[in-house]
Backbone as CSV, one residue per row, in Angstrom:
resi,resn,N_x,N_y,N_z,CA_x,CA_y,CA_z,C_x,C_y,C_z
1,MET,98.066,99.806,95.029,97.814,99.531,96.439,97.520,100.811,97.221
2,LEU,97.256,101.905,96.531,96.958,103.153,97.192,95.487,103.476,97.016
3,SER,94.935,104.169,97.969,93.487,104.283,98.049,92.912,105.525,97.403
4,ASP,91.719,105.396,96.857,90.980,106.509,96.291,90.480,107.477,97.356
5,LYS,90.455,107.062,98.593,89.855,107.896,99.626,90.641,109.182,99.855
6,TYR,91.876,109.280,99.317,92.652,110.489,99.477,92.226,111.550,98.480
7,PHE,91.340,111.167,97.553,90.811,112.138,96.623,89.397,112.469,97.090
8,GLY,89.299,113.475,97.919,87.998,113.861,98.431,87.269,114.692,97.408
9,SER,86.640,115.735,97.833,85.929,116.598,96.896,86.790,117.818,96.606
10,ALA,87.035,118.080,95.318,87.814,119.255,94.925,86.870,120.436,94.813
11,GLN,87.199,121.526,95.496,86.306,122.676,95.486,87.110,123.930,95.137
12,ARG,86.819,124.494,93.963,87.387,125.753,93.512,88.910,125.759,93.616
13,GLY,89.513,124.716,93.084,90.967,124.708,92.970,91.685,124.099,94.139
14,SER,90.983,123.619,95.165,91.654,122.962,96.282,91.024,121.613,96.502
15,VAL,91.797,120.722,97.087,91.309,119.374,97.308,91.186,119.112,98.789
16,ASP,90.044,118.597,99.180,89.852,118.197,100.559,90.207,116.730,100.651
17,ALA,91.470,116.421,100.960,91.920,115.027,100.997,91.711,114.484,102.383
18,GLY,90.931,113.420,102.499,90.677,112.829,103.808,91.737,111.812,104.151
19,PHE,92.423,112.028,105.282,93.511,111.138,105.666,93.093,110.224,106.801
20,GLY,91.860,109.772,106.796,91.402,108.951,107.914,91.766,107.505,107.814
21,GLY,92.097,106.976,106.624,92.283,105.531,106.497,93.597,105.165,105.902
22,GLY,93.757,103.874,105.619,95.017,103.370,105.124,94.996,103.093,103.642
23,ARG,95.987,102.302,103.196,96.139,101.987,101.795,95.225,100.844,101.452
24,GLY,94.731,100.800,100.269,94.023,99.638,99.737,92.550,99.650,99.636
25,GLY,91.653,100.332,99.813,90.224,100.245,99.616,89.713,101.418,98.857
26,PHE,89.037,101.148,97.789,88.495,102.213,96.955,87.101,102.554,97.458
27,GLY,87.001,103.635,98.258,85.759,103.905,98.941,84.661,104.413,98.046
28,ASP,84.977,105.410,97.192,83.890,106.034,96.458,83.708,105.465,95.063
29,GLY,84.576,104.543,94.661,84.405,103.894,93.374,84.913,104.693,92.195
30,THR,85.449,105.902,92.424,86.045,106.614,91.308,87.372,105.989,90.997
31,GLY,87.829,106.104,89.775,89.082,105.438,89.542,89.736,105.785,88.253
32,GLY,91.010,105.895,88.260,91.970,105.815,87.215,91.647,106.579,85.958
33,ALA,92.099,105.974,84.866,91.886,106.576,83.567,90.398,106.624,83.283
34,GLY,89.974,107.713,82.690,88.558,107.845,82.416,87.838,108.635,83.497
35,TRP,88.556,108.995,84.593,87.953,109.809,85.636,87.707,111.202,85.111
36,SER,86.572,111.785,85.441,86.284,113.155,85.029,85.838,113.959,86.232
37,ALA,86.259,115.200,86.269,85.942,116.045,87.410,84.475,116.438,87.385
38,PRO,83.876,116.630,88.572,82.485,117.078,88.647,82.339,118.454,88.011
39,ALA,81.108,118.769,87.633,80.838,120.063,87.031,81.227,121.180,87.989
40,GLY,81.913,122.185,87.469,82.295,123.315,88.299,83.580,123.111,89.058
41,THR,84.213,121.967,88.881,85.450,121.687,89.607,86.646,122.042,88.746
42,GLN,87.609,122.721,89.308,88.815,123.062,88.575,89.757,121.872,88.567
43,THR,90.263,121.507,87.387,91.235,120.430,87.287,92.631,121.019,87.291
44,TYR,93.647,120.126,87.393,95.016,120.572,87.578,95.894,120.089,86.446
45,ASP,96.815,120.939,86.042,97.765,120.593,84.991,98.996,119.966,85.625
46,PRO,99.271,118.665,85.350,100.404,117.991,85.969,101.733,118.633,85.621
47,THR,101.810,119.371,84.503,103.073,119.966,84.083,103.288,121.350,84.692
48,ALA,102.274,121.845,85.340,102.406,123.182,85.910,103.269,123.152,87.157
49,THR,103.969,124.260,87.396,104.805,124.358,88.595,103.974,124.937,89.722
50,ARG,103.821,124.198,90.795,103.008,124.653,91.918,103.810,124.470,93.203
51,THR,103.665,125.408,94.084,104.372,125.357,95.355,103.472,124.746,96.406
52,GLY,104.002,123.781,97.127,103.243,123.186,98.216,102.296,122.096,97.801
53,THR,102.348,121.654,96.542,101.480,120.569,96.103,102.313,119.443,95.498
54,MET,101.706,118.304,95.359,102.359,117.097,94.869,102.740,117.241,93.400
55,THR,103.957,116.844,93.037,104.430,116.887,91.651,105.059,115.552,91.281
56,MET,105.113,115.273,89.979,105.754,114.055,89.494,107.233,114.043,89.852
57,GLY,107.886,115.199,89.691,109.300,115.284,90.022,109.562,115.020,91.490
58,GLY,108.673,115.525,92.338,108.829,115.291,93.775,108.689,113.826,94.133
59,VAL,107.722,113.152,93.517,107.532,111.719,93.760,108.743,110.930,93.267
60,ALA,109.232,111.299,92.081,110.400,110.611,91.523,111.621,110.781,92.424
61,SER,111.818,111.997,92.935,112.960,112.253,93.824,112.833,111.462,95.125
62,ALA,111.634,111.451,95.705,111.411,110.710,96.943,111.609,109.214,96.728
63,THR,111.128,108.710,95.591,111.294,107.286,95.283,112.766,106.941,95.121
64,ALA,113.507,107.774,94.390,114.937,107.524,94.175,115.695,107.542,95.498
65,LEU,115.342,108.469,96.379,116.010,108.552,97.677,115.710,107.327,98.528
66,MET,114.447,106.893,98.514,114.087,105.687,99.259,114.836,104.465,98.730
67,LEU,114.920,104.338,97.416,115.611,103.194,96.830,117.106,103.232,97.146
68,ALA,117.685,104.436,97.204,119.099,104.561,97.538,119.356,104.073,98.961
69,PHE,118.503,104.473,99.905,118.665,104.030,101.290,118.341,102.542,101.422
70,LEU,117.420,102.054,100.601,117.110,100.623,100.616,118.333,99.807,100.181
71,VAL,119.026,100.289,99.148,120.236,99.606,98.679,121.316,99.637,99.752
72,LEU,121.483,100.788,100.413,122.475,100.880,101.493,122.143,99.904,102.620
73,GLY,120.865,99.832,102.970,120.445,98.875,103.991,120.687,97.448,103.553
74,ALA,120.459,97.165,102.266,120.673,95.817,101.738,122.151,95.435,101.779
75,ILE,123.016,96.396,101.475,124.459,96.128,101.539,124.873,95.788,102.971
76,PHE,124.334,96.538,103.917,124.634,96.253,105.319,124.106,94.879,105.722
77,GLY,122.859,94.589,105.349,122.276,93.290,105.685,123.053,92.142,105.066
78,TRP,123.460,92.318,103.815,124.248,91.286,103.117,125.548,91.009,103.872
79,SER,126.172,92.069,104.375,127.460,91.926,105.071,127.318,91.263,106.440
80,ARG,126.099,91.233,106.983,125.891,90.612,108.304,125.905,89.087,108.220
81,VAL,125.728,88.523,107.030,125.665,87.070,106.856,127.099,86.524,106.788
82,THR,127.390,85.530,107.592,128.706,84.889,107.575,128.608,83.540,106.860
83,THR,129.610,83.241,106.063,129.635,82.004,105.279,130.769,81.105,105.762
84,GLU,130.439,79.842,106.003,131.417,78.877,106.521,131.624,77.755,105.508
85,LEU,132.893,77.405,105.275,133.224,76.302,104.381,133.051,74.979,105.123
86,LEU,132.122,74.154,104.632,131.855,72.872,105.281,132.774,71.764,104.761
87,GLY,133.208,71.891,103.534,134.032,70.840,102.931,133.870,70.861,101.431
88,TYR,134.126,69.696,100.816,134.047,69.609,99.360,133.149,68.447,98.953
89,ASP,132.361,68.697,97.900,131.473,67.656,97.396,132.290,66.508,96.817
90,VAL,131.962,65.283,97.247,132.729,64.109,96.836,132.614,63.873,95.337
91,ALA,131.449,64.105,94.777,131.216,63.813,93.367,131.832,64.863,92.441
92,THR,131.660,66.121,92.798,132.103,67.196,91.904,133.403,67.860,92.347
93,GLY,133.723,67.739,93.620,134.920,68.387,94.133,134.737,69.863,94.425
94,LYS,133.495,70.365,94.267,133.231,71.768,94.512,133.075,72.037,96.015
95,PRO,133.496,73.216,96.454,133.356,73.547,97.878,131.891,73.680,98.285
96,VAL,131.586,73.302,99.494,130.229,73.395,100.039,130.244,74.397,101.182
97,TYR,129.397,75.414,101.066,129.351,76.475,102.065,127.998,76.459,102.797
98,GLN,128.010,77.030,103.970,126.775,77.184,104.740,126.728,78.586,105.320
99,ASP,125.589,79.250,105.107,125.420,80.601,105.638,124.935,80.565,107.072
100,SER,125.403,81.502,107.842,124.912,81.673,109.206,124.151,82.995,109.234
101,LEU,122.825,82.899,109.200,122.000,84.107,109.121,121.898,84.786,110.485
102,PRO,122.065,86.104,110.526,121.890,86.850,111.787,120.395,87.005,112.074
103,MET,119.826,86.049,112.786,118.381,86.026,112.989,117.872,87.265,113.712
104,GLY,118.698,87.815,114.581,118.286,89.033,115.277,118.066,90.178,114.307
105,TRP,119.019,90.361,113.397,118.887,91.403,112.387,117.738,91.098,111.433
106,LEU,117.591,89.833,111.052,116.550,89.442,110.103,115.161,89.709,110.662
107,ILE,114.906,89.189,111.853,113.585,89.355,112.467,113.355,90.806,112.871
108,GLY,114.399,91.429,113.418,114.262,92.815,113.868,113.956,93.764,112.729
109,SER,114.694,93.642,111.626,114.456,94.527,110.475,113.092,94.278,109.860
110,MET,112.676,93.007,109.818,111.357,92.688,109.276,110.264,93.306,110.146
111,ALA,110.412,93.206,111.462,109.417,93.752,112.381,109.360,95.271,112.298
112,VAL,110.524,95.908,112.267,110.563,97.373,112.186,109.944,97.844,110.877
113,GLY,110.299,97.175,109.773,109.738,97.546,108.480,108.230,97.397,108.452
114,PHE,107.727,96.319,109.040,106.282,96.081,109.054,105.561,97.154,109.875
115,VAL,106.092,97.463,111.040,105.456,98.462,111.912,105.442,99.830,111.228
116,LEU,106.574,100.229,110.652,106.642,101.519,109.974,105.703,101.564,108.777
117,ALA,105.592,100.445,108.065,104.689,100.389,106.919,103.235,100.551,107.361
118,MET,102.870,99.923,108.463,101.504,100.049,108.956,101.200,101.479,109.399
119,ILE,102.175,102.122,110.052,101.964,103.503,110.496,101.767,104.417,109.291
120,CYS,102.634,104.262,108.280,102.520,105.091,107.077,101.208,104.837,106.348
121,SER,100.756,103.589,106.341,99.531,103.239,105.635,98.317,103.926,106.225
122,PHE,98.277,104.023,107.553,97.109,104.596,108.211,97.284,106.074,108.557
123,LYS,98.521,106.569,108.480,98.789,107.987,108.739,99.688,108.527,107.628
124,PRO,99.133,108.735,106.427,99.940,109.157,105.276,100.839,110.368,105.511
125,PRO,100.409,111.390,106.280,101.289,112.557,106.455,102.649,112.219,107.068
126,VAL,102.733,111.155,107.875,104.010,110.839,108.528,104.952,110.081,107.601
127,ALA,104.489,109.762,106.389,105.343,109.051,105.448,106.596,109.858,105.121
128,ARG,106.493,111.176,105.168,107.668,112.009,104.855,108.763,111.836,105.896
129,TRP,108.397,111.382,107.105,109.385,111.159,108.158,109.783,109.692,108.276
130,LEU,108.887,108.786,107.978,109.140,107.365,108.216,109.529,106.572,106.971
131,SER,109.417,107.179,105.789,109.727,106.437,104.563,111.192,106.012,104.501
132,ILE,112.095,106.896,104.884,113.521,106.560,104.848,113.865,105.480,105.878
133,PRO,113.433,105.621,107.148,113.678,104.517,108.092,113.080,103.194,107.618
134,TYR,111.899,103.241,106.994,111.307,102.023,106.443,112.214,101.428,105.375
135,ALA,112.718,102.276,104.467,113.571,101.799,103.389,114.840,101.149,103.932
136,ILE,115.420,101.745,104.973,116.639,101.174,105.565,116.347,99.819,106.193
137,ALA,115.276,99.744,106.996,114.922,98.480,107.660,114.597,97.402,106.627
138,GLU,113.826,97.768,105.614,113.464,96.795,104.585,114.698,96.374,103.792
139,GLY,115.621,97.303,103.604,116.849,96.977,102.899,117.689,95.964,103.647
140,VAL,117.794,96.126,104.973,118.551,95.157,105.790,117.926,93.772,105.664
141,PHE,116.603,93.712,105.748,115.892,92.433,105.614,116.142,91.810,104.248
142,LEU,116.028,92.608,103.190,116.229,92.094,101.840,117.672,91.646,101.625
143,GLY,118.622,92.383,102.212,120.018,92.020,102.052,120.334,90.659,102.642
144,ILE,119.821,90.404,103.829,120.052,89.116,104.484,119.384,87.988,103.713
145,LEU,118.132,88.215,103.348,117.383,87.180,102.632,117.988,86.919,101.250
146,SER,118.399,87.978,100.585,118.990,87.827,99.254,120.294,87.040,99.314
147,HIS,121.077,87.276,100.349,122.329,86.528,100.514,122.052,85.040,100.653
148,ALA,121.013,84.699,101.408,120.654,83.291,101.601,120.241,82.654,100.278
149,TYR,119.441,83.358,99.484,119.026,82.830,98.175,120.218,82.708,97.234
150,ASN,121.109,83.701,97.271,122.249,83.698,96.360,123.238,82.585,96.688
151,SER,123.279,82.189,97.953,124.155,81.088,98.336,123.653,79.766,97.760
152,GLN,122.329,79.643,97.637,121.745,78.434,97.053,121.896,78.428,95.534
153,THR,121.712,79.583,94.920,121.826,79.710,93.462,122.600,80.975,93.144
154,ASP,123.857,80.832,92.786,124.715,81.981,92.532,124.178,82.813,91.368
155,GLY,124.067,84.109,91.588,123.607,85.016,90.543,122.120,85.252,90.518
156,ILE,121.370,84.596,91.379,119.913,84.713,91.342,119.446,86.108,91.752
157,VAL,120.206,86.769,92.624,119.822,88.110,93.074,119.890,89.100,91.919
158,VAL,120.954,89.021,91.123,121.081,89.905,89.960,119.927,89.657,88.992
159,GLN,119.592,88.397,88.790,118.474,88.058,87.903,117.171,88.643,88.426
160,ALA,116.952,88.552,89.742,115.713,89.067,90.329,115.641,90.586,90.228
161,VAL,116.774,91.262,90.426,116.799,92.721,90.313,116.490,93.147,88.887
162,ILE,117.123,92.486,87.910,116.881,92.812,86.504,115.424,92.534,86.128
163,ALA,114.897,91.410,86.607,113.498,91.073,86.315,112.553,92.098,86.924
164,THR,112.847,92.550,88.148,112.004,93.551,88.801,112.006,94.853,88.022
165,CYS,113.183,95.294,87.606,113.279,96.524,86.802,112.538,96.354,85.475
166,GLY,112.668,95.181,84.861,111.990,94.926,83.596,110.485,94.978,83.729
167,VAL,109.955,94.324,84.765,108.507,94.334,84.993,108.026,95.750,85.271
168,PHE,108.786,96.490,86.068,108.417,97.872,86.385,108.318,98.712,85.117
169,LEU,109.323,98.621,84.249,109.331,99.412,83.023,108.197,99.003,82.082
170,VAL,107.928,97.707,81.997,106.838,97.234,81.136,105.495,97.753,81.633
171,MET,105.256,97.649,82.938,103.981,98.114,83.487,103.856,99.631,83.372
172,LEU,104.975,100.343,83.536,104.949,101.798,83.390,104.603,102.180,81.952
173,ALA,105.181,101.454,80.979,104.877,101.727,79.575,103.422,101.406,79.250
174,LEU,102.938,100.275,79.747,101.542,99.900,79.496,100.585,100.911,80.098
175,TYR,100.942,101.445,81.262,100.099,102.462,81.890,100.228,103.799,81.179
176,GLY,101.468,104.186,80.863,101.700,105.482,80.243,101.055,105.606,78.879
177,PHE,101.069,104.527,78.098,100.463,104.547,76.761,98.985,104.156,76.801
178,ARG,98.451,104.001,78.007,97.039,103.685,78.226,96.622,102.360,77.592
179,VAL,97.588,101.453,77.460,97.235,100.098,77.031,96.413,99.428,78.123
180,LEU,96.808,99.656,79.366,96.059,99.195,80.532,95.522,100.407,81.273
181,ARG,94.227,100.466,81.424,93.588,101.587,82.112,93.065,101.122,83.466
182,VAL,93.303,101.934,84.479,92.856,101.585,85.831,91.412,102.032,85.997
183,THR,90.504,101.178,85.582,89.079,101.433,85.766,88.683,101.000,87.181
184,PRO,87.537,101.452,87.669,87.093,101.016,88.999,87.004,99.501,89.117
185,ARG,86.529,98.836,88.055,86.398,97.375,88.100,87.764,96.712,88.192
186,LEU,88.739,97.194,87.400,90.082,96.621,87.447,90.718,96.858,88.804
187,ALA,90.547,98.057,89.336,91.138,98.379,90.637,90.588,97.462,91.727
188,LYS,89.282,97.282,91.731,88.682,96.411,92.740,89.140,94.964,92.563
189,GLY,89.312,94.544,91.298,89.796,93.188,91.045,91.209,92.992,91.554
190,ILE,92.074,93.979,91.343,93.461,93.883,91.814,93.507,93.832,93.335
191,ILE,92.707,94.677,93.967,92.684,94.698,95.430,92.161,93.380,95.981
192,ALA,91.105,92.847,95.369,90.556,91.562,95.812,91.586,90.450,95.645
193,ALA,92.294,90.457,94.520,93.317,89.446,94.282,94.456,89.566,95.290
194,THR,94.803,90.797,95.648,95.871,91.020,96.623,95.491,90.464,97.986
195,PHE,94.268,90.720,98.398,93.814,90.155,99.669,93.726,88.637,99.588
196,GLY,93.418,88.130,98.401,93.404,86.681,98.218,94.787,86.085,98.414
197,VAL,95.823,86.761,97.908,97.202,86.300,98.100,97.555,86.284,99.587
198,LEU,97.161,87.346,100.293,97.432,87.405,101.726,96.757,86.245,102.456
199,ALA,95.537,85.919,102.037,94.815,84.813,102.657,95.514,83.486,102.396
200,VAL,95.993,83.303,101.164,96.702,82.061,100.821,97.974,81.922,101.642
201,TYR,98.713,83.011,101.775,99.940,82.973,102.582,99.629,82.666,104.044
202,LEU,98.532,83.231,104.541,98.153,82.987,105.929,97.777,81.526,106.139
203,VAL,96.998,80.978,105.218,96.604,79.571,105.306,97.826,78.667,105.216
204,SER,98.732,78.991,104.311,99.956,78.197,104.158,100.797,78.234,105.422
205,PHE,100.879,79.415,106.039,101.669,79.553,107.265,101.063,78.746,108.407
206,ILE,99.740,78.837,108.542,99.069,78.109,109.627,99.151,76.603,109.406
207,SER,98.970,76.174,108.160,98.987,74.741,107.861,100.360,74.128,108.082
208,SER,101.413,74.954,108.008,102.766,74.417,108.212,102.965,73.879,109.621
209,PHE,102.145,74.333,110.559,102.255,73.863,111.939,101.578,72.503,112.142
210,PHE,100.758,72.089,111.161,99.988,70.861,111.324,100.339,69.800,110.295
211,THR,101.378,70.041,109.515,101.795,69.056,108.518,103.197,68.549,108.838
212,ASP,103.454,67.305,108.433,104.756,66.706,108.693,105.801,67.186,107.700
213,SER,105.358,67.589,106.516,106.295,68.040,105.489,106.943,69.344,105.902
214,GLY,108.218,69.456,105.667,108.925,70.668,106.054,108.760,71.797,105.044
215,GLU,108.136,71.534,103.898,108.006,72.542,102.853,106.570,72.599,102.373
216,SER,105.990,73.793,102.397,104.621,73.966,101.936,104.597,74.100,100.418
217,PHE,103.396,73.996,99.855,103.279,74.104,98.402,103.685,75.488,97.912
218,MET,103.626,76.500,98.799,104.017,77.849,98.412,105.506,77.944,98.125
219,ASN,106.298,77.087,98.769,107.743,77.143,98.601,108.289,75.986,97.770
220,SER,107.425,75.059,97.393,107.899,73.896,96.651,108.113,74.236,95.180
221,ALA,108.963,73.444,94.528,109.237,73.642,93.107,108.325,72.793,92.238
222,SER,107.207,72.329,92.790,106.234,71.544,92.039,105.510,72.437,91.044
223,PRO,104.842,71.850,90.050,104.061,72.670,89.104,103.061,73.582,89.812
224,LEU,102.443,73.082,90.887,101.497,73.902,91.644,102.205,75.089,92.281
225,GLY,103.349,74.819,92.911,104.088,75.891,93.568,104.562,76.950,92.577
226,ILE,105.061,76.493,91.431,105.523,77.440,90.403,104.347,78.233,89.839
227,GLY,103.213,77.547,89.610,102.036,78.225,89.096,101.539,79.306,90.038
228,VAL,101.527,78.999,91.328,101.095,79.986,92.322,102.022,81.194,92.306
229,SER,103.327,80.942,92.224,104.295,82.047,92.197,104.105,82.932,90.982
230,VAL,103.824,82.328,89.836,103.590,83.112,88.612,102.372,84.022,88.787
231,ILE,101.319,83.480,89.370,100.098,84.267,89.596,100.369,85.417,90.563
232,VAL,101.111,85.126,91.637,101.399,86.162,92.633,102.269,87.258,92.036
233,VAL,103.248,86.883,91.209,104.078,87.880,90.531,103.208,88.773,89.657
234,GLY,102.247,88.165,88.957,101.343,88.943,88.121,100.504,89.928,88.928
235,ILE,100.017,89.483,90.066,99.205,90.358,90.924,100.057,91.505,91.468
236,ALA,101.283,91.196,91.879,102.184,92.247,92.363,102.469,93.261,91.259
237,ALA,102.665,92.777,90.033,102.918,93.671,88.903,101.722,94.578,88.645
238,PHE,100.517,94.039,88.725,99.331,94.849,88.488,99.099,95.862,89.604
239,ASN,99.632,95.590,90.794,99.540,96.580,91.864,100.323,97.839,91.523
240,LEU,101.338,97.706,90.664,102.075,98.888,90.227,101.148,99.864,89.501
241,LEU,100.149,99.328,88.783,99.199,100.197,88.078,98.439,101.077,89.064
242,LEU,98.067,100.505,90.208,97.361,101.299,91.216,98.252,102.399,91.760
243,ASP,99.542,102.090,91.938,100.480,103.100,92.425,100.647,104.220,91.402
244,PHE,100.818,103.851,90.123,100.946,104.860,89.069,99.698,105.738,89.017
245,ASP,98.543,105.109,89.114,97.280,105.828,89.031,97.126,106.797,90.195
246,PHE,97.488,106.346,91.395,97.390,107.217,92.571,98.299,108.429,92.411
247,ILE,99.530,108.194,91.980,100.492,109.283,91.824,100.016,110.280,90.772
248,GLU,99.553,109.771,89.635,99.107,110.658,88.556,97.927,111.508,89.003
249,ARG,96.952,110.892,89.626,95.769,111.651,90.036,96.058,112.556,91.223
250,GLY,97.041,112.144,92.054,97.450,113.016,93.148,98.028,114.322,92.629
251,VAL,98.804,114.224,91.565,99.360,115.429,90.936,98.249,116.248,90.286
252,GLN,97.347,115.574,89.583,96.257,116.280,88.903,95.340,116.996,89.887
253,HIS,95.136,116.407,91.056,94.242,116.996,92.054,94.955,118.001,92.951
254,GLY,96.280,118.118,92.815,97.018,119.054,93.656,97.031,118.666,95.111
255,LEU,97.266,117.371,95.401,97.346,116.942,96.798,98.518,117.612,97.500
256,PRO,98.501,117.680,98.832,99.585,118.349,99.564,100.958,117.768,99.249
257,LYS,101.986,118.569,99.442,103.359,118.212,99.100,103.820,116.926,99.779
258,HIS,103.393,116.720,101.034,103.870,115.540,101.756,103.350,114.239,101.159
259,MET,102.315,114.321,100.304,101.804,113.105,99.679,102.758,112.557,98.620
260,GLU,103.764,113.335,98.241,104.807,112.809,97.367,105.507,111.627,98.039
261,TRP,105.743,111.760,99.329,106.404,110.684,100.070,105.482,109.481,100.225
262,PHE,104.205,109.736,100.375,103.263,108.627,100.489,103.161,107.869,99.174
263,GLY,103.156,108.614,98.059,103.148,107.964,96.752,104.409,107.149,96.528
264,ALA,105.562,107.711,96.913,106.829,106.996,96.772,106.862,105.773,97.681
265,PHE,106.336,105.921,98.882,106.281,104.810,99.831,105.475,103.648,99.259
266,GLY,104.299,103.939,98.721,103.467,102.880,98.151,104.154,102.185,96.993
267,LEU,104.845,102.948,96.163,105.541,102.378,95.009,106.685,101.463,95.457
268,VAL,107.449,101.903,96.455,108.568,101.091,96.949,108.070,99.819,97.625
269,VAL,106.979,99.910,98.368,106.407,98.715,99.002,106.054,97.673,97.943
270,THR,105.429,98.116,96.861,105.063,97.191,95.786,106.298,96.611,95.110
271,LEU,107.321,97.420,94.890,108.549,96.939,94.258,109.258,95.902,95.125
272,VAL,109.251,96.125,96.431,109.859,95.158,97.350,109.109,93.832,97.281
273,TRP,107.787,93.901,97.289,106.977,92.686,97.186,107.243,91.970,95.868
274,LEU,107.280,92.728,94.777,107.532,92.143,93.464,108.898,91.469,93.418
275,TYR,109.911,92.117,93.972,111.266,91.543,93.989,111.295,90.237,94.762
276,LEU,110.669,90.208,95.925,110.661,88.990,96.738,109.962,87.844,96.013
277,GLU,108.852,88.148,95.340,108.127,87.098,94.627,108.914,86.600,93.414
278,LEU,109.600,87.493,92.731,110.438,87.074,91.610,111.624,86.247,92.101
279,LEU,112.169,86.622,93.232,113.270,85.858,93.825,112.812,84.444,94.157
280,ARG,111.625,84.345,94.723,111.066,83.037,95.056,110.790,82.206,93.809
281,LEU,110.225,82.845,92.783,109.908,82.149,91.537,111.178,81.651,90.844
282,LEU,112.184,82.495,90.748,113.431,82.115,90.104,114.111,80.970,90.865
283,SER,113.998,81.002,92.173,114.570,79.932,92.986,113.895,78.600,92.683
284,LYS,112.586,78.642,92.525,111.851,77.406,92.203,112.217,76.893,90.816
285,LEU,112.329,77.785,89.853,112.629,77.386,88.484,114.027,76.799,88.335
286,GLN,114.954,77.243,89.176,116.329,76.786,89.066,116.663,75.663,90.043
287,ARG,115.647,75.220,90.779,115.873,74.145,91.742,115.855,72.801,91.021
288,ASP,116.774,71.949,91.386,116.843,70.618,90.761,115.673,69.748,91.211
């Protein structure tokens, strides 16, 4: 989900990275594995130690820090949800609980996270300042939402976290061993599919205002709903390849140090999306 436009023209060991746009559009059509530098251009050794330029270690550290603050935010969000005992099921005798979601925190954290994400997307240099606040806000949102899902199906959050980590490691291995190569055609296909998902969600949201059914096909446990979720999970997983590719080439091109935070930001955004889609899919699969 990160853009090629940050790889401008490399001239004699320096990169002119254009920061005019946001995440997601491959402007010049260069891409991923198989990219070769123009004649006369100096390439960069990712293992070399360089001061003031993007490194793999820097991206890893920024990502770990963002995830740590995201978890802290999630713990806080989880604690904001209050659970009330309604009674006991007549048939099974099991207690029946109802969550009271803090809508102010839920909507507020979602709005703050969205605004910060948009700012970082269109102004990459500020990601070094806004990535942590984004992670905290997104964590609060995820914590509240995860609590609601876990109340419906106990243990589903742990399953979703494990599944997210598993998908991440699988995609990282496939990318690292070059089983999957980010060619220009693949990159454009992933981006097109991502925008297609956004369009489907938008249509589903708008149609919910004009239908009598309280549940759209996107949230239903029907074969169609489950199939759509599987496809969306796949698209989210393939977006990880774009993040890996951006980070790797950012290091190779010697992008500025602050782009480590932008690379980490893009990776965390994709992981959050993947987790939410897996949570939704698991909920559908375990629904009676």
